[in-house]
PALUM-658311 format. One record per residue (C-alpha): residue in one letter; residue number from 1; x, y, z. Coordinates in steps of 0.2 Angstrom, whole numbers, plus 5000, padded with zeros to 4 digits. Layout:
BEGIN
ATOM aa   i    x    y    z
ATOM  a NUM    X    Y    Z
...
//
This chain:
BEGIN
ATOM aa   i    x    y    z
ATOM  x   1 4959 4778 4952
ATOM  x   2 4941 4785 4952
ATOM  x   3 4934 4789 4969
ATOM  x   4 4916 4784 4972
ATOM  x   5 4907 4797 4983
ATOM  x   6 4890 4792 4990
ATOM  x   7 4878 4805 4996
ATOM  x   8 4869 4800 5012
ATOM  x   9 4859 4815 5018
ATOM  x  10 4861 4834 5013
ATOM  x  11 4879 4837 5017
ATOM  x  12 4884 4820 5023
ATOM  x  13 4895 4809 5011
ATOM  x  14 4903 4792 5012
ATOM  x  15 4919 4785 5004
ATOM  x  16 4925 4767 5005
ATOM  x  17 4944 4766 5007
ATOM  x  18 4953 4750 5002
ATOM  x  19 4971 4747 5009
ATOM  x  20 4982 4732 5004
ATOM  x  21 4986 4722 5020
ATOM  x  22 5004 4720 5014
ATOM  x  23 5007 4739 5014
ATOM  x  24 5001 4740 5032
ATOM  x  25 5011 4725 5038
ATOM  x  26 5026 4732 5029
ATOM  x  27 5025 4748 5038
ATOM  x  28 5022 4740 5055
ATOM  x  29 5038 4729 5052
ATOM  x  30 5048 4745 5047
ATOM  x  31 5042 4754 5063
ATOM  x  32 5045 4740 5074
ATOM  x  33 5063 4738 5068
ATOM  x  34 5066 4756 5070
ATOM  x  35 5059 4755 5088
ATOM  x  36 5070 4740 5092
ATOM  x  37 5086 4751 5089
ATOM  x  38 5081 4763 5103
ATOM  x  39 5069 4754 5115
ATOM  x  40 5075 4750 5133
ATOM  x  41 5069 4734 5142
ATOM  x  42 5075 4726 5158
ATOM  x  43 5088 4712 5155
ATOM  x  44 5094 4719 5138
ATOM  x  45 5106 4732 5132
ATOM  x  46 5099 4746 5122
ATOM  x  47 5097 4741 5103
ATOM  x  48 5099 4722 5108
ATOM  x  49 5081 4718 5112
ATOM  x  50 5076 4703 5101
ATOM  x  51 5063 4708 5088
ATOM  x  52 5051 4695 5094
ATOM  x  53 5051 4703 5111
ATOM  x  54 5049 4720 5104
ATOM  x  55 5034 4714 5093
ATOM  x  56 5026 4705 5108
ATOM  x  57 5026 4721 5118
ATOM  x  58 5023 4735 5105
ATOM  x  59 5015 4726 5090
ATOM  x  60 4997 4731 5094
ATOM  x  61 5000 4750 5098
ATOM  x  62 5011 4751 5082
ATOM  x  63 4998 4742 5071
ATOM  x  64 4985 4755 5078
ATOM  x  65 4996 4770 5074
ATOM  x  66 5000 4763 5056
ATOM  x  67 4981 4760 5053
ATOM  x  68 4977 4777 5059
ATOM  x  69 4990 4785 5048
ATOM  x  70 4987 4775 5032
ATOM  x  71 4968 4777 5033
ATOM  x  72 4970 4796 5036
ATOM  x  73 4982 4797 5021
ATOM  x  74 4970 4787 5010
ATOM  x  75 4955 4798 5015
ATOM  x  76 4965 4814 5012
ATOM  x  77 4970 4807 4995
ATOM  x  78 4952 4802 4990
ATOM  x  79 4944 4818 4996
ATOM  x  80 4957 4828 4986
ATOM  x  81 4954 4817 4970
ATOM  x  82 4936 4820 4972
ATOM  x  83 4938 4839 4975
ATOM  x  84 4928 4838 4991
ATOM  x  85 4929 4852 5004
ATOM  x  86 4928 4842 5020
ATOM  x  87 4920 4849 5035
ATOM  x  88 4926 4842 5052
ATOM  x  89 4933 4825 5055
ATOM  x  90 4927 4809 5046
ATOM  x  91 4919 4795 5056
ATOM  x  92 4929 4779 5051
ATOM  x  93 4923 4761 5053
ATOM  x  94 4929 4745 5046
ATOM  x  95 4920 4737 5031
ATOM  x  96 4919 4718 5032
ATOM  x  97 4917 4716 5013
ATOM  x  98 4935 4719 5008
ATOM  x  99 4942 4706 4995
ATOM  x 100 4956 4694 5002
ATOM  x 101 4972 4703 5005
ATOM  x 102 4964 4720 5008
ATOM  x 103 4956 4730 5021
ATOM  x 104 4941 4741 5018
ATOM  x 105 4935 4756 5028
ATOM  x 106 4920 4767 5027
ATOM  x 107 4923 4786 5030
ATOM  x 108 4907 4795 5033
ATOM  x 109 4909 4814 5034
ATOM  x 110 4901 4831 5029
ATOM  x 111 4906 4843 5016
ATOM  x 112 4905 4862 5016
ATOM  x 113 4889 4868 5007
ATOM  x 114 4887 4878 4991
ATOM  x 115 4882 4895 4997
ATOM  x 116 4868 4904 4987
ATOM  x 117 4868 4923 4991
ATOM  x 118 4852 4931 4984
ATOM  x 119 4851 4948 4976
ATOM  x 120 4859 4960 4988
ATOM  x 121 4851 4975 4979
ATOM  x 122 4835 4970 4987
ATOM  x 123 4842 4970 5004
ATOM  x 124 4838 4985 5016
ATOM  x 125 4852 4990 5027
ATOM  x 126 4851 5004 5040
ATOM  x 127 4867 5014 5040
ATOM  x 128 4871 5024 5056
ATOM  x 129 4881 5041 5056
ATOM  x 130 4886 5051 5070
ATOM  x 131 4897 5067 5074
ATOM  x 132 4908 5072 5088
ATOM  x 133 4899 5088 5096
ATOM  x 134 4907 5102 5106
ATOM  x 135 4898 5096 5121
ATOM  x 136 4905 5079 5120
ATOM  x 137 4923 5087 5119
ATOM  x 138 4918 5097 5135
ATOM  x 139 4912 5082 5144
ATOM  x 140 4928 5072 5140
ATOM  x 141 4938 5087 5146
ATOM  x 142 4929 5086 5162
ATOM  x 143 4933 5068 5164
ATOM  x 144 4951 5071 5161
ATOM  x 145 4951 5085 5174
ATOM  x 146 4942 5074 5187
ATOM  x 147 4956 5060 5184
ATOM  x 148 4969 5073 5188
ATOM  x 149 4960 5082 5203
ATOM  x 150 4969 5085 5219
ATOM  x 151 4962 5085 5237
ATOM  x 152 4964 5096 5252
ATOM  x 153 4957 5093 5270
ATOM  x 154 4943 5104 5274
ATOM  x 155 4940 5113 5291
ATOM  x 156 4933 5105 5307
ATOM  x 157 4916 5114 5304
ATOM  x 158 4914 5109 5286
ATOM  x 159 4900 5098 5280
ATOM  x 160 4902 5084 5267
ATOM  x 161 4895 5090 5250
ATOM  x 162 4895 5084 5232
ATOM  x 163 4913 5083 5225
ATOM  x 164 4921 5080 5242
ATOM  x 165 4931 5064 5246
ATOM  x 166 4926 5057 5263
ATOM  x 167 4934 5044 5273
ATOM  x 168 4922 5034 5284
ATOM  x 169 4920 5019 5295
ATOM  x 170 4903 5010 5293
ATOM  x 171 4894 4995 5300
ATOM  x 172 4879 4988 5293
ATOM  x 173 4867 4974 5299
ATOM  x 174 4852 4965 5292
ATOM  x 175 4840 4959 5305
ATOM  x 176 4854 4963 5318
ATOM  x 177 4866 4951 5309
ATOM  x 178 4882 4956 5300
ATOM  x 179 4884 4952 5282
ATOM  x 180 4898 4951 5270
ATOM  x 181 4904 4968 5264
ATOM  x 182 4893 4977 5277
ATOM  x 183 4908 4984 5287
ATOM  x 184 4923 4994 5283
ATOM  x 185 4936 5006 5291
ATOM  x 186 4944 5021 5283
ATOM  x 187 4934 5018 5267
ATOM  x 188 4935 5032 5254
ATOM  x 189 4922 5038 5241
ATOM  x 190 4917 5054 5232
ATOM  x 191 4901 5061 5237
ATOM  x 192 4888 5063 5223
ATOM  x 193 4897 5053 5210
ATOM  x 194 4886 5037 5212
ATOM  x 195 4900 5026 5220
ATOM  x 196 4889 5022 5234
ATOM  x 197 4870 5018 5234
ATOM  x 198 4860 5034 5234
ATOM  x 199 4853 5032 5252
ATOM  x 200 4871 5030 5259
ATOM  x 201 4876 5046 5250
ATOM  x 202 4861 5055 5256
ATOM  x 203 4865 5050 5274
ATOM  x 204 4883 5056 5272
ATOM  x 205 4879 5073 5263
ATOM  x 206 4879 5087 5276
ATOM  x 207 4888 5077 5290
ATOM  x 208 4903 5085 5299
ATOM  x 209 4920 5078 5304
ATOM  x 210 4919 5066 5319
ATOM  x 211 4900 5065 5317
ATOM  x 212 4891 5048 5318
ATOM  x 213 4874 5043 5311
ATOM  x 214 4863 5028 5310
ATOM  x 215 4851 5026 5295
ATOM  x 216 4841 5013 5286
ATOM  x 217 4846 5007 5268
ATOM  x 218 4835 4997 5257
ATOM  x 219 4846 4986 5245
ATOM  x 220 4839 4985 5227
ATOM  x 221 4832 4968 5221
ATOM  x 222 4846 4967 5208
ATOM  x 223 4860 4971 5220
ATOM  x 224 4876 4962 5217
ATOM  x 225 4877 4955 5235
ATOM  x 226 4864 4941 5233
ATOM  x 227 4863 4938 5252
ATOM  x 228 4856 4956 5255
ATOM  x 229 4847 4960 5238
ATOM  x 230 4830 4966 5241
ATOM  x 231 4832 4967 5260
ATOM  x 232 4833 4982 5272
ATOM  x 233 4849 4986 5282
ATOM  x 234 4853 4997 5297
ATOM  x 235 4869 5007 5295
ATOM  x 236 4880 5017 5307
ATOM  x 237 4893 5028 5298
ATOM  x 238 4906 5039 5306
ATOM  x 239 4915 5053 5296
ATOM  x 240 4934 5053 5299
ATOM  x 241 4940 5065 5285
ATOM  x 242 4932 5077 5273
ATOM  x 243 4943 5083 5258
ATOM  x 244 4938 5096 5245
ATOM  x 245 4942 5092 5227
ATOM  x 246 4951 5104 5216
ATOM  x 247 4950 5102 5197
ATOM  x 248 4964 5108 5186
ATOM  x 249 4960 5122 5174
ATOM  x 250 4959 5119 5156
ATOM  x 251 4975 5127 5151
ATOM  x 252 4992 5123 5144
ATOM  x 253 4998 5114 5160
ATOM  x 254 4984 5102 5158
ATOM  x 255 4988 5099 5140
ATOM  x 256 5006 5096 5144
ATOM  x 257 5002 5084 5158
ATOM  x 258 4992 5074 5145
ATOM  x 259 5008 5073 5133
ATOM  x 260 5000 5083 5119
ATOM  x 261 5012 5091 5107
ATOM  x 262 5002 5107 5104
ATOM  x 263 4999 5112 5122
ATOM  x 264 4988 5126 5118
ATOM  x 265 4969 5125 5123
ATOM  x 266 4965 5123 5104
ATOM  x 267 4978 5109 5103
ATOM  x 268 4970 5101 5118
ATOM  x 269 4953 5101 5111
ATOM  x 270 4959 5096 5094
ATOM  x 271 4967 5081 5101
ATOM  x 272 4952 5076 5111
ATOM  x 273 4941 5078 5095
ATOM  x 274 4953 5066 5086
ATOM  x 275 4952 5053 5099
ATOM  x 276 4933 5054 5100
ATOM  x 277 4932 5053 5081
ATOM  x 278 4942 5038 5081
ATOM  x 279 4931 5030 5094
ATOM  x 280 4915 5035 5084
ATOM  x 281 4922 5027 5068
ATOM  x 282 4926 5011 5077
ATOM  x 283 4908 5010 5085
ATOM  x 284 4900 5015 5069
ATOM  x 285 4909 5002 5059
ATOM  x 286 4903 4989 5072
ATOM  x 287 4885 4995 5072
ATOM  x 288 4885 4995 5053
ATOM  x 289 4894 4979 5051
ATOM  x 290 4881 4970 5062
ATOM  x 291 4867 4977 5051
ATOM  x 292 4876 4971 5035
ATOM  x 293 4879 4954 5042
ATOM  x 294 4860 4953 5047
ATOM  x 295 4856 4957 5029
ATOM  x 296 4868 4944 5022
ATOM  x 297 4861 4930 5033
ATOM  x 298 4844 4934 5027
ATOM  x 299 4849 4933 5009
ATOM  x 300 4858 4917 5010
ATOM  x 301 4853 4899 5007
ATOM  x 302 4863 4885 5014
ATOM  x 303 4864 4869 5024
ATOM  x 304 4874 4869 5039
ATOM  x 305 4888 4856 5043
ATOM  x 306 4883 4848 5059
ATOM  x 307 4901 4845 5063
ATOM  x 308 4905 4863 5061
ATOM  x 309 4891 4869 5072
ATOM  x 310 4896 4856 5086
ATOM  x 311 4914 4862 5085
ATOM  x 312 4908 4880 5088
ATOM  x 313 4896 4875 5102
ATOM  x 314 4911 4866 5110
ATOM  x 315 4922 4881 5109
ATOM  x 316 4908 4892 5116
ATOM  x 317 4906 4880 5131
ATOM  x 318 4925 4880 5134
ATOM  x 319 4925 4899 5134
ATOM  x 320 4910 4900 5146
ATOM  x 321 4920 4888 5158
ATOM  x 322 4936 4898 5156
ATOM  x 323 4926 4914 5161
ATOM  x 324 4918 4905 5176
ATOM  x 325 4936 4899 5181
ATOM  x 326 4942 4917 5180
ATOM  x 327 4928 4923 5192
ATOM  x 328 4934 4910 5204
ATOM  x 329 4920 4897 5202
ATOM  x 330 4925 4881 5210
ATOM  x 331 4926 4866 5197
ATOM  x 332 4922 4878 5183
ATOM  x 333 4930 4866 5170
ATOM  x 334 4917 4853 5175
ATOM  x 335 4902 4864 5175
ATOM  x 336 4887 4856 5166
ATOM  x 337 4883 4867 5152
ATOM  x 338 4870 4860 5140
ATOM  x 339 4874 4862 5121
ATOM  x 340 4857 4869 5118
ATOM  x 341 4862 4885 5127
ATOM  x 342 4874 4890 5114
ATOM  x 343 4867 4881 5098
ATOM  x 344 4857 4895 5091
ATOM  x 345 4872 4907 5092
ATOM  x 346 4884 4894 5086
ATOM  x 347 4873 4890 5071
ATOM  x 348 4872 4909 5067
ATOM  x 349 4891 4910 5068
ATOM  x 350 4894 4896 5056
ATOM  x 351 4881 4902 5044
ATOM  x 352 4889 4919 5044
ATOM  x 353 4906 4913 5042
ATOM  x 354 4902 4902 5027
ATOM  x 355 4892 4917 5019
ATOM  x 356 4906 4929 5022
ATOM  x 357 4919 4917 5015
ATOM  x 358 4909 4914 4999
ATOM  x 359 4907 4933 4997
ATOM  x 360 4926 4936 5000
ATOM  x 361 4930 4922 4987
ATOM  x 362 4918 4927 4974
ATOM  x 363 4922 4946 4974
ATOM  x 364 4940 4945 4980
ATOM  x 365 4937 4955 4996
ATOM  x 366 4953 4948 5005
ATOM  x 367 4963 4960 5016
ATOM  x 368 4977 4968 5007
ATOM  x 369 4993 4972 5016
ATOM  x 370 4991 4991 5015
ATOM  x 371 4974 4989 5023
ATOM  x 372 4982 4979 5037
ATOM  x 373 4995 4992 5040
ATOM  x 374 4982 5006 5040
ATOM  x 375 4971 4997 5052
ATOM  x 376 4985 4993 5064
ATOM  x 377 4991 5011 5063
ATOM  x 378 4974 5017 5067
ATOM  x 379 4973 5005 5082
ATOM  x 380 4990 5011 5088
ATOM  x 381 4987 5030 5086
ATOM  x 382 4979 5032 5103
ATOM  x 383 4994 5025 5112
ATOM  x 384 5008 5034 5119
ATOM  x 385 5021 5025 5108
ATOM  x 386 5012 5020 5092
ATOM  x 387 5027 5012 5084
ATOM  x 388 5029 5000 5098
ATOM  x 389 5011 4995 5097
ATOM  x 390 5013 4992 5078
ATOM  x 391 5028 4981 5081
ATOM  x 392 5018 4971 5094
ATOM  x 393 5004 4967 5081
ATOM  x 394 5016 4963 5067
ATOM  x 395 5027 4952 5078
ATOM  x 396 5013 4939 5081
ATOM  x 397 5004 4930 5067
ATOM  x 398 4989 4927 5078
ATOM  x 399 4987 4945 5083
ATOM  x 400 4989 4950 5064
ATOM  x 401 4976 4936 5060
ATOM  x 402 4963 4945 5071
ATOM  x 403 4966 4961 5062
ATOM  x 404 4965 4953 5045
ATOM  x 405 4948 4946 5051
ATOM  x 406 4942 4964 5055
ATOM  x 407 4948 4971 5039
ATOM  x 408 4939 4957 5029
ATOM  x 409 4923 4961 5038
ATOM  x 410 4925 4979 5034
ATOM  x 411 4928 4975 5016
ATOM  x 412 4912 4964 5016
ATOM  x 413 4903 4978 5024
ATOM  x 414 4908 4991 5011
ATOM  x 415 4904 4979 4997
ATOM  x 416 4886 4975 5004
ATOM  x 417 4883 4994 5007
ATOM  x 418 4888 4998 4989
ATOM  x 419 4875 4985 4983
ATOM  x 420 4860 4986 4995
ATOM  x 421 4846 4999 4998
ATOM  x 422 4854 5009 5012
ATOM  x 423 4843 5019 5024
ATOM  x 424 4854 5033 5032
ATOM  x 425 4850 5037 5050
ATOM  x 426 4859 5050 5060
ATOM  x 427 4862 5047 5079
ATOM  x 428 4869 5058 5092
ATOM  x 429 4886 5055 5100
ATOM  x 430 4878 5051 5117
ATOM  x 431 4866 5038 5109
ATOM  x 432 4880 5030 5100
ATOM  x 433 4891 5029 5116
ATOM  x 434 4876 5023 5126
ATOM  x 435 4870 5009 5114
ATOM  x 436 4887 5000 5112
//
C-alpha cells in the first residue's frame, strides 16, 4: 500500500496510520489469555483466575501496550516503505476521522536532511607541523629524573633553598580569623617548584631548621579558595625538616629503572624521542582535525533536525550534572541548567556529525579493520604491556567503537586535506604542547 507523506515544515513530515480495530482487539485478547495462565490473585489458584476478572484488572494496561506496539510497528513499516530516514521519535496523536471499524493516528516526525557539501578545493585549511627537538628530550629527561629523586636530611645550620623538600607547620588568618585550608602540621613541599604561592615560598626560602616566621600573604583574585580570594592573610610558619634532593644521573641505571630494553644513554634518548613523537602525532592530528572540521562546516548546507539537537542538548546537560555530582555538589542531578547554555554547541555537533556521515558515505571513508588494529597498537605502545591493552580494547565493542570514530575522523581529515587549499604552518614543540 502506498504511503502518503505530508511535508509540514523543512524537515517535519506527517504520516497517517490506519489500524483495523479487529487486529488490535485480537492481540489484546491473546495477551490477556496468556496473562491468565500465570497471573496470581488472592482467592484463586495460579492459572485458574477467570478471564472476566483478568480482563477487568488488566484490560486497560494491555490495550495500552498493544496500541503502542501496533502503532510503532505500523510507523516503522510506513517509514520503511516511503524510504524515509527518521530523526528522533515520532509524536503520535489519534485521528478522529477514521472509517468505521478502524483507528487512525497521525505521526509527526522529522527526517534527516540532504547534506550539500560545497567545493572542498576552495576551502582553506591551516595544517600544523612540529618536530621533537633535542631540548624537548632534555626537559623530559629532567622530569623523569625529578620523578625518581631521593632526599637526605640537611644539617642543622642549613638554610632552605630551591630544590629542597621542607616539612613545615603553618597557621594563617584573615582579619584574625582562621579559614579553611589555612592551617596544617607536617606539611611537605618542594621549594622553588611553584607548589605554593610565591610569597609563601619567598618567606620559607633561607629559613633554618626550627626557625619560625610571620609574614603577610595576598591571595590572588582568582584563587581557588573563594572565601579568601583577593584578601590578605597573616601566616606563621615553622620549619621542622629540610631535605636536600638528589637527582639520579642520566645513565644506564636510569634507563633500566624505566624498563627500557636498550639501557644505553642513546637508547634512553631514543625511547624518550619515540614517546614524544607519538604524543606530537596525536596532538597534531587533533589540531589539524579541528581545522578540517571547521572548513567542512563552513562548506556545508543543511537544515538541522530539532529532535537531534534537543537530544544532544539533553545528553550534554546530563553530562554536566554528572560532572557536578563527581565534584560533590549536593543535588547535582536536579541542578537547573537551561538548554540555551549548550544549544550552540549541540547544533554544531549535530551539524558536524551529519556532514561527516555524508562525506564518509559518499567517498567510502569507513574505518577498515587494519586501520583499527594499527590505531589500537599505537595507543597501546606507550604502556608497559601493550598486548594486554590491545586485548582490553578489542574485548569491548563500546571501546572499539570509540576507536572506530577516531579512525573515521582521521580518514575524513586526510580526504579533506587532499582536496583543500592547505596552508602549511610550522610550530615549535613547546607551542604545540602549550596550546593543547
